[in-house]
C-alpha positions as YAML, in Angstrom:
chain: A
units: angstrom
residues:
- id: 1
  name: MET
  ca: [-32.27, 11.36, 5.75]
- id: 2
  name: SER
  ca: [-30.64, 14.83, 6.20]
- id: 3
  name: VAL
  ca: [-27.68, 13.27, 8.01]
- id: 4
  name: LEU
  ca: [-26.65, 11.33, 4.91]
- id: 5
  name: TYR
  ca: [-26.26, 14.45, 2.92]
- id: 6
  name: ASP
  ca: [-24.38, 16.38, 5.73]
- id: 7
  name: GLU
  ca: [-21.15, 17.66, 4.15]
- id: 8
  name: SER
  ca: [-19.61, 17.67, 7.69]
- id: 9
  name: GLN
  ca: [-20.00, 14.05, 7.96]
- id: 10
  name: TRP
  ca: [-19.36, 12.66, 4.48]
- id: 11
  name: GLU
  ca: [-16.58, 13.56, 1.92]
- id: 12
  name: LYS
  ca: [-18.96, 13.03, -1.05]
- id: 13
  name: PRO
  ca: [-22.33, 13.28, 0.37]
- id: 14
  name: GLY
  ca: [-24.35, 13.35, -2.92]
- id: 15
  name: THR
  ca: [-22.82, 10.26, -4.58]
- id: 16
  name: PHE
  ca: [-22.34, 6.68, -3.99]
- id: 17
  name: HIS
  ca: [-19.14, 6.51, -2.34]
- id: 18
  name: PRO
  ca: [-18.22, 2.95, -0.66]
- id: 19
  name: ALA
  ca: [-15.09, 4.52, 0.59]
- id: 20
  name: HIS
  ca: [-17.15, 6.39, 3.25]
- id: 21
  name: PHE
  ca: [-17.07, 3.08, 5.21]
- id: 22
  name: LEU
  ca: [-13.49, 2.18, 4.85]
- id: 23
  name: ASP
  ca: [-10.40, 3.44, 6.88]
- id: 24
  name: LYS
  ca: [-7.03, 4.14, 5.16]
- id: 25
  name: ASP
  ca: [-6.09, 0.42, 5.33]
- id: 26
  name: GLY
  ca: [-9.37, -0.59, 3.41]
- id: 27
  name: LYS
  ca: [-10.93, -2.07, 6.69]
- id: 28
  name: PHE
  ca: [-14.60, -1.53, 7.30]
- id: 29
  name: ILE
  ca: [-15.48, 1.29, 9.77]
- id: 30
  name: LYS
  ca: [-19.05, 1.95, 11.19]
- id: 31
  name: ARG
  ca: [-19.92, 5.65, 10.86]
- id: 32
  name: ASP
  ca: [-22.14, 7.26, 13.42]
- id: 33
  name: ALA
  ca: [-23.73, 9.28, 10.67]
- id: 34
  name: PHE
  ca: [-25.15, 6.28, 8.83]
- id: 35
  name: MET
  ca: [-28.47, 5.32, 10.36]
- id: 36
  name: PRO
  ca: [-30.38, 3.32, 7.63]
- id: 37
  name: PHE
  ca: [-32.83, 2.00, 10.40]
- id: 38
  name: SER
  ca: [-33.58, 5.47, 12.06]
- id: 39
  name: ALA
  ca: [-32.99, 5.98, 15.65]
- id: 40
  name: GLY
  ca: [-34.79, 6.73, 18.86]
- id: 41
  name: ARG
  ca: [-38.45, 5.98, 19.22]
- id: 42
  name: ARG
  ca: [-38.93, 5.26, 15.51]
- id: 43
  name: ILE
  ca: [-35.90, 2.67, 15.23]
- id: 44
  name: CYS
  ca: [-36.99, -0.29, 13.18]
- id: 45
  name: LEU
  ca: [-37.74, -3.42, 15.36]
- id: 46
  name: GLY
  ca: [-36.46, -5.75, 12.66]
- id: 47
  name: GLU
  ca: [-33.15, -4.26, 12.13]
- id: 48
  name: SER
  ca: [-31.12, -7.20, 13.33]
- id: 49
  name: LEU
  ca: [-33.13, -9.57, 11.35]
- id: 50
  name: ALA
  ca: [-32.77, -7.37, 8.27]
- id: 51
  name: LYS
  ca: [-29.12, -6.97, 8.59]
- id: 52
  name: MET
  ca: [-28.59, -10.61, 8.95]
- id: 53
  name: GLU
  ca: [-30.90, -11.40, 5.96]
- id: 54
  name: LEU
  ca: [-29.18, -8.76, 3.77]
- id: 55
  name: PHE
  ca: [-25.52, -10.21, 4.74]
- id: 56
  name: LEU
  ca: [-26.72, -13.77, 3.94]
- id: 57
  name: PHE
  ca: [-28.28, -12.72, 0.65]
- id: 58
  name: PHE
  ca: [-25.30, -10.55, -0.74]
- id: 59
  name: THR
  ca: [-22.64, -12.88, 0.70]
- id: 60
  name: THR
  ca: [-24.39, -15.94, -1.35]
- id: 61
  name: LEU
  ca: [-24.45, -13.73, -4.48]
- id: 62
  name: LEU
  ca: [-20.80, -12.57, -4.21]
- id: 63
  name: GLN
  ca: [-19.62, -16.16, -3.45]
- id: 64
  name: ARG
  ca: [-21.39, -17.50, -6.60]
- id: 65
  name: PHE
  ca: [-21.01, -14.96, -9.13]
- id: 66
  name: ARG
  ca: [-18.56, -12.20, -10.25]
- id: 67
  name: PHE
  ca: [-20.28, -9.17, -11.51]
- id: 68
  name: THR
  ca: [-18.88, -7.04, -14.21]
- id: 69
  name: PRO
  ca: [-20.21, -4.37, -16.69]
- id: 70
  name: PRO
  ca: [-21.35, -5.60, -20.00]
- id: 71
  name: PRO
  ca: [-18.90, -6.08, -22.89]
- id: 72
  name: GLY
  ca: [-17.70, -2.57, -24.15]
- id: 73
  name: VAL
  ca: [-18.53, -0.62, -20.96]
- id: 74
  name: SER
  ca: [-15.80, 0.17, -18.41]
- id: 75
  name: GLU
  ca: [-16.36, 0.59, -14.79]
- id: 76
  name: ASP
  ca: [-15.58, 4.39, -15.18]
- id: 77
  name: ASP
  ca: [-18.34, 4.75, -17.66]
- id: 78
  name: LEU
  ca: [-20.98, 3.76, -15.07]
- id: 79
  name: ASP
  ca: [-23.03, 6.76, -13.65]
- id: 80
  name: LEU
  ca: [-23.49, 5.99, -9.89]
- id: 81
  name: THR
  ca: [-25.48, 9.28, -9.29]
- id: 82
  name: PRO
  ca: [-28.61, 8.19, -7.37]
- id: 83
  name: ARG
  ca: [-32.06, 8.85, -8.60]
- id: 84
  name: VAL
  ca: [-33.87, 11.26, -6.36]
- id: 85
  name: GLY
  ca: [-37.73, 11.05, -6.09]
- id: 86
  name: LEU
  ca: [-39.91, 9.88, -3.19]
- id: 87
  name: THR
  ca: [-36.86, 7.95, -2.00]
- id: 88
  name: VAL
  ca: [-33.19, 8.04, -3.04]
- id: 89
  name: ALA
  ca: [-32.43, 5.07, -5.22]
- id: 90
  name: PRO
  ca: [-29.42, 3.79, -7.16]
- id: 91
  name: SER
  ca: [-29.52, 4.19, -10.79]
- id: 92
  name: SER
  ca: [-30.25, 1.17, -12.98]
- id: 93
  name: HIS
  ca: [-27.32, -0.52, -14.71]
- id: 94
  name: LYS
  ca: [-26.90, -3.63, -16.65]
- id: 95
  name: LEU
  ca: [-24.44, -5.95, -15.26]
- id: 96
  name: CYS
  ca: [-23.13, -9.46, -16.24]
- id: 97
  name: ALA
  ca: [-23.20, -12.05, -13.53]
- id: 98
  name: ILE
  ca: [-20.44, -14.72, -14.37]
- id: 99
  name: LEU
  ca: [-20.64, -17.89, -12.40]
- id: 100
  name: ARG
  ca: [-17.51, -18.68, -10.46]
- id: 101
  name: ILE
  ca: [-16.15, -22.15, -11.03]
...
C-alpha cells in the first residue's frame, strides 16, 4: 500500500489520476509501482482470473452504456478524492448510465 502513495513513483499520489497509466501518446503503460495483487509470498493466486473477470465486466458496461454526471453537474465538479478508512475507497457519486444504441 505504501508504494501507491510514494511521491517518487507517482505524480499525484493522493488523488485518483488515470493519467498515471498513460504515456504521452495516451497509450497504456504498466507501472512497476502498481501492485494491486501484492508480490512475493503473499501474491494473490487468483490474480489472472480476477483481471480477466474485471476486464470482461467493465468492457461489457462500457460497450453498452455511456456514463455521464447527472444533469446540472459537470465533470469538473466531481470530487475524486478517495475515502480513507480501513481501506482506500473511491468517493460515492451519482452517475447516469445512458444505453448506447
